[in-house]
N, C-alpha and C positions, 0 to 999 in steps of 0.2 A: 897246431893242427887247425884246419878250417872247421867251421861249424858243421855238425852232422845234419843231414836232411832225412825226412821221413819218407822212405821209399814207397810205402803203401798208399801215399796220397796220389800216386800215379794210377788212374783207373785201370790200366792194362794189367796191374799186379793184383787186382781184387776179384777176378772172376772165379778162382778156385781157392780153397783153404790151404793149398800147398803148391809148391813148385819144386822142380829139381833140374839141375844142369851140370855140365862139366866145363872145365876151362883150362887153357894152357897159359902159362906165364913164362916169359923169357926176359933176358936183359934188354932186348929191343922193345918189348911190349910188356912192361913190368906191372901195370896196375890191374889187380883183380877186381877191386871195387873201391870207389871213393868212400870217405867217411859217411856212414848212414846208419839208420836204425829202422826197426819195424816191430810190430807187435808179435810177429811170428817167431817161434823158436827155430834155430838153424843148426844143422849138422854139417860139418866140413870133414872130408876125408882126403888126405894127401896121398896120392899114389906114387909120384916120383918127384924128385927135386926138393927144394926147400923154399918155404914162404915165410914172410913176416906178417903176423896177424896182430893188429891192435884191437883190444877190447877194453872199452872204458879207460883209455889212456895207458893201459898196460900192454907192453909189447911181448909177444910170444913168437919164438922162432920154431917153426914146425917142419919136421922132416918126413920122409916116406913112411907109409903104413901107420899114420897117426890120425886119430879121430878127435874132433873138438866139438863141444857144445857151446853155442852162443845163445844165451837166454833172451827171453822177450824184452824188447826195448833197450837192449845194450847196444851202444853205438860202436861200430867196428869198421875196420879197413883192412884190405889185403894187398900185399905187394910181393913181387918176386924177390928172392934172396940169392939163390944159387941153383945152377943146373937148369934143366928144362922142367919146370914145375907143372904137374898135371894134377888136378883135384876135382872131386865131386862136391856138390853142395845140395842140400835138401832143406827146404823151409816149410813150416806148417803152423797153422793156428793152434794154440793150446786146446781150443774147443774140440778138435777132432779126437782127443783122448777121452772125452766125456760120452756117457750114454744117458738116455732119458731117465733111467732109474739108477742113480749112482749110489753105491754103498759107502758107508763111512770108511771102510777099509780101503776102498779104491781111492777115495779123496785123500786119505792120509799119504798115499803114494804120490798122487798127482800134485798136491799143493806145494811140497818142497821143490819139485821139478820145475814148476811153472812160475812161482813167485820170485825166487832169488837163488842164485847159486850158493850164496853163503861161503863157507870154506870147503864145500864139497868139490871133489875132483871134476875138472872139466876137460882135461886133456888125457886121452888114453892111447896107449900103444895097441895095435890091432889084436895082439895075443891076449890082452887083458879082458877084452869083451868076447872074443871068439868062443871061449869055453862056456859062455853064458847065452850064446845065440842058439835058437832052435836047430838051425842047420849047420852051426859051427863056422860060419863065414860072414863076418861083418862087412867086408868089402863086397862080397857077392850081393848082400842085401841092399847096400847103398847103390851099387851099380844097377841093380834091377829096378830101383826106384827111378833112376834117371831114364832107363829104357822105357819103363811104363809111361813116364811123363812125355817123352819125346814121341812115342808111337800112339799113345792113347787108345789102346784096344778096348773093346767092350768090357766094362767092369773094372777099368784101370783105377778108378777112385777107391774101390773096395780093396784092391790089391795094395795100393799105396798106403791106405790106412793100416792094413795088416802088417806090412813091413815096418812102418814107423812105430807101431805098437810093440813089435818084437824087439826093436832097438831100444825103445823106452824101457821095457822090462829088463833087458840086459843091463842098462845103466843103473836103474834103481837097485838091482840085485848086487851090482858091483859096489854101490854106496853102502848097502846093507852089510856086505862083507867087511868093509873098512870101518864102519861104525854101526854095530848092531842096534836095532830098534830106533834108527834115526827118524823113522816116520812117526814114532810115538811122541816126538818132541813138538809136533805140530799143535798149535793152540786148539784146544777142544772146542772153545766157543766159536772160533772161525770155521772149523770143520763142520760143526752143527749148522751154523748160519748159512754156509754155501750150499750144503746139502738140502736144507729146508727151503732156501730160496729157489734152487733149481726145480725141485719138485712142485713148489707152489706156482712158479711161473708157467711150467708146462701144463698145469691143470687149470690155471686162472689167467691166461694170457690176455684176456679182454679187460681186466681191471686189476692192475698191480701197482702198489705204491711202495717205493723204495724205503721211505721213512717208516711206513707201517711195518714192513718186514724187519727192519733193523730193530724196531721197538719190540716186535714179537720174539726176536731172538735175544733180547735183553743186552744188546750192545749199542754203542753210539752210532749215530747215522754216519758221521765222517769216517769212522773206522770201517764200518760195513762197506761204504761206498768205495773207499780207497782199496780195501782188500779184494773186493769183488772185481774191480777193474784190473788189478795186478794178476789175479788168478785166471780170469776168463779172457784177458787180452782185449777187453772192450768194456765200456761203461755199462751200468745196470740197464739204462734205457736202450742202449744199442743191443744188449742181449735180449731184452723183451721183444724188440722189433725183429731180431733174428728169429726168435721162436714164432712170432706171429706170421712173418713172411714165409717161413717153412710150412706152416699150416695153410697159409694162403695158396702156396704152390700145389699142395695136395688137393685142396678144394677146387682149384681152377681146372685141374686135369681129370678129376674123378667125379665131377658132377656137372650139371648144366646150369647151376646158379650164376647169376650175373656178377660182374665185378662189383657193382654197388652192394649186392647182398653179401658177398664175401667180405667187403669192407665193414659193413655193419655187424656181421656175425663175429668179427674179431675185435670189435670195440673201437674202430677208427671213427673219428667224428664226421667224416665225409668220404665220398669216393675219391675226391681230389687229394685229400690227405693220404689216403691209402696208396694211390697211384704214385704220389711223390715219394713216399717212404719205400715202396716196392722198388722203384727205379734207383733210389739212393743205395739200396742194399744189393740189388741184382744187376743194375746197369741197364735194364730194359723195363718197359712197362708191363703190367699184367697181361694185356692182350698180346704183346709181342712174345712174351714167355709162352703163352698158350699156343700161339702159332708155331713157334720153334719146336715145342714138344710134339705136336701132332705132325709136323713136317718130317721129323726124323724117323 
């Protein structure tokens, strides 16, 4: 196989924390996607036909009414196998599952889902998850995600988060049925560290040291850094900037303070550093963001 490429290095794939689409595959047009990877988790739902799905060099042949989870940073490729293959795909950043005040119980559910599939089931027949869905239809929820993404009506991001969360809950409940108390196997020191780090960053985003937080949680810097990146889908510093830029967006549209004052209030060394970071995260400058917000 050819080397996998990082799909999210393409700026057009970074505007939102998720994406959804449908695709047809035939013998004449067999490639669903070349070998690639991304930090986002991906759901695949095959409606008709048969596809071959490679995940980390392991081949899976997937038929109709089958749901598959591709975990963060797993390289994968999709090709036609038989019939007219029609499937839905939904991708999302692990961070959309988090809230600003995350409980230990929530983290125990999220950590196994985001870090590694381990030996947990990743391929489900439709009926296996239907009974665990709030409305009893996995396909309906997947299809509605694609429709929301394509049409983007007012509030579509909230609707997509809600649907993704419902599917997430069905998956972790299916895992729990197969292996009761699987969440209790999560390392207690890691759970505490991530919970502590999230809350600390949210309350102290102007002055945060990764090394100091690791020391405060009594775990090694390398373990903390590595685990944080696997779970959150981004490095510690990227997450801190994500929190700071989210707060910057709120300040830019809810007050009359200048870009320079926003930068200083969030701990940036200069307005130029703030503008550079804002553009790297959002793809536009703070003033362009403000203009777009008030023009809508």
